Each structure stands twice: as C-alpha cells, then as structure tokens.
N, C-alpha and C positions, 0 to 999 in steps of 0.2 A: 230080771223081769220076764214074766211069761209073755208069749206072743199075744195071747188072748187079752191080757190086761192092756197092753200097749194099743192093740186094735180098738179096745173099748174107749181109751182116751181119745183116739183119733175120731171115732164115730160120734162121741159126745160133742166134740168141738165142731165137726162138720155139720152135725144136725142143728146146732145152735145157729150156725151161719145161714143154712139153707132154709130154715123153718120160719123165718121172720122177715118182714119187709122193713127197711130202714130208710131214713132221709139221706140226702146227698151231701151232708156236711162232711168236710174232710176230717178224717180221724187223726187225732194227735196222740202219740204214744204216752201212756201214763208215766209220770215221774214220781216214784214213791219216796224219794228223799226230797224234802220240801224246798230248801233254799237254793234258788237258781244261781246265785252268785258263788256257790261252792266251786263251780267248774264251768269250763267252756264246752263241756259235753253233757248231753242228756243221756243218762244210762250209758255213759262212755262212748257215745256215738255222735250225736248231732251237734255241730259246732254252732255256738251262738254268735251273733253279730258283734263285732268289736264296738267299744264305746264311741259315740259320735265325736268328731273332732271339729273344733271351731275353724271356720274359713274366713278369708278376707272380707267376703261380702256381708257376713253377719257379725263381724267383730266390732265391739264398741270402742270408742276412742280410748287411748291410753291415759292412765293417771298422769297428772302433771308432775308428780314426783314418783320415780320408779325405784322400787327396792325389791328385795328377794321375794317378798310376799306376793308380788305381781306375777310371778312365774305361773303360767297356766291358771290364772285366777278366774277363768271363765270369760275374759274379755279378749282373748286371742292375743295377749301381750306377753312380752318376755323382756328380760334385762340382759344387756351384754356385760362384759367384764368391767366396763367403766361406769356402769350404772345407768347407761342410756336406755330409754325405753323404745322398743321396736314393735310395730303393729302390723297386722294384716298378713300378707303372704309370707309364709316361712316362719312365722312366729310360733304357731302351735298347729301347723298344718302338715298334711301329707307325710306321715312317718315321723312326726315329732322332731323336725329338723333342728329346732333351737335348744334341744336338750331338756324340754319340759318333762319328758318321761323319766330321764335319769335324775334331774334335779327335784322333780316333784315327788318321786318315790324313793330313789336310792339314798338321797341325802336327808330324807326324813321330812322335807318341807311339806309334802302332801299330808304326812301323818300329823304334823303340828297344826297346819292351817285348815285341813279338811278340803283343800282345793281339788281341782280336777287333775287328772293325769292322762297320759297318752299311752295306750297299749299297743297300737298299731294293728296291722292285719295279721291274723293267725297263719302260720306256715303249716302246710300239710305235706306229709311224705308222698301221698298219692293224691293229686289234685282232683282228678276226675274219677267218677265211678268206673269200675271194671265189671262188665256184664251186669250192670245195674246195682252192684254192691259198692258201698262206701267202705274204704279201707283206712284204718288209722290205729292209733295206740298211744302209749305213753311209757315213760321210764321213771320209776320212783326209787331214789337212793336216800336212805335215812340212817339215823343213829340215835340210840338212847344210852344214857350213862348207866342205867340199870336195866336188867332184863325185866320183862313183863310176863311172869308165869300166868297161865290161864288166859292167854290173850295173844293177839298178833304181837310182833316185835319182840319175841322172846329170844333175843340174841343181842348181847351187849357189845357189838362191833358195828363198824360201818357195813351196811348190807344193801344189796340190791333187793328191795322188797318186791317190786313188780316190774318185770319187762313184759308189757302187755300189748297184744295185737288183736284186732277184731276185723271182721268183714260182715257188713250188715246191709240188707235190703228190707226196708220197712214196707210191709204189705199195704197197698193203697186201695181202699175199697170205695173211694168216692165216685167211681164210674162203673161200679159193678164188682165182680169178683176179682180180687187181687191177691198175689202171692209174694212171699218174701221169705226171709230166714236170717239166721245169724250164727256165727261161730266165733268163740273167744279162746285165746290161748294165753297162758300166763307162765312165766318162769321167774323164780325168785324164792325168797324165804316165806312169802305169803302163799305160795302155790301148794305146799303140803297141807295147809289148813283149808284149801279149797278143792282138794281131790275128792273122789267118791269114797270117803272113809266110812260111810254109813254101814257098809257091809265089809267086815274085816277079812276079805278073801283076796285082796290085792288084784282085783280085776279092773278093767277099764284103765283109768289113769292113776289108781291108788298105789301102784308100784313104781311110779316114775320119780324116784328120789335120787338126789345127788348130794349126800351129806346133809347139811342144813338147808340145802336148796332143793327144788323140785320143779316138775312140770305139771300142768293141769289144763284140762279143757272144761271150764265151768259151765259154758253155754254151748249148746249144739241143738238148734231147733229150727223147724219150719214154721211159717206164719201164713195165715190166710185171713182175709178181711173182706167184708161186704158192708157198705154203708158205715154205720157207726159201731159195728161189731167186728172184733178181731179175735183171733185165737192163736196161741203158741202151742206147738206140739213137739215135745222133745225134752231136753234138759235145759233149765233156765234158772236164773237167780230168783230167790224168794221175793215176795212183796211185803213180807212181815218186817216191821221195825223201821227205824230212821236211818241208821248207819248201814253202809254197804261194804262189800269186799273191795270194790274198785277204789283206788286212791283218789281218783278224780271226783268221787261222789261224796266225800266227807270234808268237813272243815278242818278236823284235827288229824294229825298223823297217827296217833294212838286211837284205840277203839274202846267202846264201853265193855264192861264185864258182862252186861246183859246180852249184848250182841254176840259175844263169843261163847257163852255158856248156856244160853237159854233160847236162842233163835236158830232156825235152820239157815243154811247158806244157799243151798240149791235144792231143786226138786226135779223129778222126771215124771212127765205126764202131760196134761193139757190144761191151759189157763185161758179163759176168755175175758175180754175187756169190752164193756159196752158204755159208750158215751151217751148218757140219757140226755144231757144238754151240755152247754159250755161250762157249767159249774158242777156237774155230777157225773161220776164214773162208777160203774159196778164191776166187781171182779168175782168170777166163779170158776172153779176147776176141780179136777181130780188128779191126785199125785200119788206115786208109789213110795210113800215114806219121805225121809229126809236124807239129804247128803249122800245119795247113792248114784251110781251110773245107770246104765240101761239094764237094771236087774230089779226084781221084785224085792222091795224092802218095807212093805206095808201098804195100807190103803187109807187115804185121808182126803177129806174135803178141804179146799183152800178157797178163801173168798174174802169179800169185804166191800167197802165203798169209800169214795173220796168225795167230799162235799165242800164247796166254797160257800161259807155261810153268809159272808158279806165282804166288803173291801178289806176288812181287817183280819178275819178269822177263816181258817181252812181246817177241816177235821178229816182225819183218815183213820178208819178202823179196818183191821185185817185179822183173820183167824185161820187156824188149821186144826181140824178135829179128826181123830181116828187113830190108826196104828202108824207110828212114826219110824221105829227102828225094830223091825221084826227079827232081824238077824244081827243084833248088835253084840252078841256074845254074852249078854247078861240076862237073857230070857225075854227080850222084847220090851217095847215101850209103847203105851197107848194112853191117850188123854186129849188134852187140848191146850192151845195157846191163844191168848187174846192180846192184841196190841192196839193202843189208842194214842194218836198223835194230834195235838192241837198246835197249829202254827199261827202266830199272831204278828202281822206286820204293823208294829206299833207306830212307825213313821217310815219315811222313805229310806232311812238309814238303819233303823233299829228293828231287829227281829227277835221274837221270843218263841221257843219251841219247847213243848212239854210232852214227854213220852212216858206211858205206863204200860208195862208188860206183865202179864200173869201167866205162868205155865204150871200145869199140874198133870203129872203122868204117873202111872203104875206099871210094874212089870208083871210077867205071867204068874208070879208067886203071890201077887196082890200087894206087895210092898211098894211104898212110895219110891218111885225112881227119881223124879225131879220135882221139887216144889219150890218155885222161885217167884220173886216179886222184884221188879226193877222199875225205878222212877228216875228219869233223867231230864234235866232242864238245861236249856241252852239260852244264852243271851249273846247276840252277835251284832256288833255295830260296824257298819260300813262307812269308813271315813271318806273314801273315794273309790274309784274303780281299781286302784292299785292296792289299797290297804284296808283290811278289815281286822277287827279285834274280837275274839271269841272267848266265852267262858262256858264250861260244862260242869255240872255237878250231878253225880250219880249215887243213888242208894240202891244197893243190891243185896237182897236177903235170899238165902238158899239153904236147902237141906235135901237129903234123899240118898238112895243107894248109888246113884251115878257119881255123886261127889265123894261118898265114902270110898268108892273104888279108886279114886284118883288121889287119895291122901293116906299116908301111913297111919294116922290116928283117926279112926272113924268118929270119935267124939268131936273132932274139929269140923265136922260137916253137919252139925245139928243146929238149925235155926241161926245160921251165921249172918252177921251184918258186915257189909263191906262198903266203904265210902271212897269215892274217887272224885277229885276236883282237878280240872285241867284248865289252864289259861294259855292262850297263844295268839299268834298273829298270822294272817295270810298276807303275804306280800307278792304281788304280781309284777315281775320285772318287765314283762311284755305279754303279749297274748298267748304265748306258749309256755312261759317259764314261771312257775309258782314255788315260793318258799314257805314252809309251814313250821316255824320254830314254836316250841311249847314247853311249859313246865307242868309236871303232873305230880300230884300228891295222892297216895293211896294209904288208907287206914284199914288194917286187917287185924283187929283187936284179938280175935280168936286164933290168930296165927295159922290160918288154913294153908298158906303158901302162895298168896297172891303177890307177895313182895320177894325180891331177891334175898337169899339167905334167911327167909322166913321172918323178916322183920315185921314188927307190929305196925310201923308207919315208915313211909319212905317217900322222899322227893327225888324226882329224876328230871333231867333236862334232855330234850330230844327234838327231833324235827326231821324233815326230809325236803328234797327238791324234786318237783314233778315237772317233767318236760313232756308236753303233749305234741303229737304230730299226726 
C-alpha cells in the first residue's frame, strides 16, 4: 500500500467523525452475522451474559410425582437417585449444583424435553481489561472424515483449526471523541486461508507457514468514535456475507462454498459505522482491495446497511465495488459483489436465514474472472440454552478464469452447479465449551474437484470442539 492511499483512508474516516454532530446514544458495535446464540462472543470479543438460573425465591412448588422430566423443568426442581423431588436452594441454583447442567444436556434430557439447562458463569483467561483492552480467545480442534477442497477444513485428520487470541478496546463515543483498537492472532490450519494472500509476494503474514499450519494477523486496526459514528482504520474482517472466519461466529464447523470462493475475508483501509437509530446502521468505507496486508491491492468502495424491519425480520445488504485484486498474478480483478441477508425470528426458538450473493468481475484482458451466484438457507431450532439443531442448504453456481486456473480441466469451470447440505447440532456443555458435530453432503456433478478424490457426490461426518476463554 502506498502511504498516500493509507493517509487518504484515515483522512476520510476522521472527516466523517469531525464533520457531523450526533446524539449521545451509546454506540453498539455492528454484528454482521445474525444469530446471537451462535457464540458467547460478539465478533469474537464481547461476552454475553449467561442464561438466568432459577433461585429459591422464585421456584414454583415441586410436582407431586418426581421423575427425570422434572430435572431443570423451569420450576427449580430436581430429582435425586431415589426419585425424591427437591426444591429451592441448590436444586438448580448457583453453578447447577444438582447436576441439571449435565443431566439436562449431556444425557440428552434437555434435547428430548426442550427444558432448561444451566451453563454457569463463563471463565476468562484475563478477567479484567489491561490498559483498557479486553483480552481473550478460543481453541477450535476438529475433524472431517473427508477433505473439503475449495474450502476450510481441507485436511482429513484431527486438526487444530484455530488457536485464537485477541485484544480489543471498543471506542466509546457516547461522551465525545473516543479511541480504541483491536489486534487478532491466529495459529492453525485456518490461518493460511486468512493470511494476506491477495498479493502473492509473501509479505506481511503471507509467509508465516508451518506445513499445513500457519500464523496470521487478520485484524490490526485503530478505532475512533463520536456519538453514533465510529470508524476502523487498518486491517479488519469484511462485513460481506453471513459466515465468518472466526469459529465462534458460525453455527457449523464447515463453511459455505460461497464464503470461501466468492467473498473477501479481510480488507485494509477505513470503514465507518453510523447508528441512525436503534434499528438502522449504515456502513461506508474505502479499502485497498481484498485479502492483502498493508500494501496496495486495488481501490474499492465497501458499504451497506442493516435494518430491523419489525420484531420478526432483519435485513442486511452489503457490497464492494471497484478493483479487488490488482496484483493477483492473473492481470487484476475488478467488478462488484452484492450480498443480501434476511433473518427471520419465526419464534423464540426457530430462526430462518436466507443469504444471496452475486459476484461479477473481469480481469485486465476483459475476460470474466469470476461469475458466481450463491444462495444459502439456514433453519436453526434452539431447544434450550444448551442444545440447538441447524440445517444449511447451499446452491453455488460459478464460472470464470479464476476457477479455470484452479482446475486441470477448464471445461469443468463453465457454469458449474454445486450443492451443499449440512445438518448438525450445537451442544454447549457449559458457558465456555461448545461441541459442533455435523453431517455434510456435497454434490459436484461436473466433478470440478469440490469433493475428495473428485467424487460427484460425497457425505462426510465432522465437527469440532470450541473452548472460549
């Protein structure tokens, strides 16, 4: 990146902050993946409060007949080994002392009955901020029975996907000008996919490899806020799409093909967020291409909006327009991507998410570089605070020079259709420990190579364990 372009990014962001007066409403950081129960972290940082636990004062009387269905049934009751019913203090209180957490979740009783469960208080490696920065992270260890070419998890062994650490101070503009920033570090098999690979010169973190593993610094930015406006300046994750790099931000262990093949992971530049009101956020920014470090890799506008339409529906639209990969080794890439996500809270337990992405780019020779269409639909049912069941169906159509270059047979990258269906469970053993088993079916009729051994269809079992701290 040239110094002048980075200075331009900073100047745009600071001008937006200084040039307008805003109200005193506290700013809340935008969360561009929609389902809050995916994780106890917002963008991998802010810890959510644990589920409320019944106490003796508000517990209803026990049933006259006590059986296993009474465990943590919302009445503060529990059953001992003899079938006697105990109520009040200690039944489902203070750390789940009567085993309601284990029995309600681990033994499947919460899954079958839809009853409550006890997650307890989350444990943090660093309890208090240091110099105003919250410090935390997570460990994700997973396995798939088959590799996932053209995606994350492209390694059919037990793998450390993410050993993740972050330090963050969110800029608070509620009382005037506020400053903050964030740095993220990742080691594991996911790190090579998160490095600054947009420019193939092995600068910044792009050369930090260790066999199938690697290191990366996907985020390194400063933040400034005033009133309801904030701006990030540096390297940060994209706002485009539903799924994210962080293990804590997705329901499933595996990722969409659209996410991996048609969306950026990171940008370097400036991005502003303005909270118009409690239901509306606007995003605007200038970035130097896609997936690069602190070097010039293009010029692009990034922006969009998020709108809560009513108590049921929330709509998110994001876009990037311009030059994305000026130095990608194939003559550059310019065009646009549009992503639209509709989230529907159909009930307190049932959530539907529909995402549609359209990407169209050309290279310097005028040839189509990437022409993709992705439609992904999720249906997620939350039985209780411990167990959720999810389904994801993806249709991914693609062609272009980018895909021709990644396949030995160019004819296999012309108007291809790829289908992906995934079903899985999120089981939270406690506030810090999450298990995500899944079964994934991929249909690749043109045999482009999205299945191991170039199979036309393939089913694989996998999952991971995510420990947050």
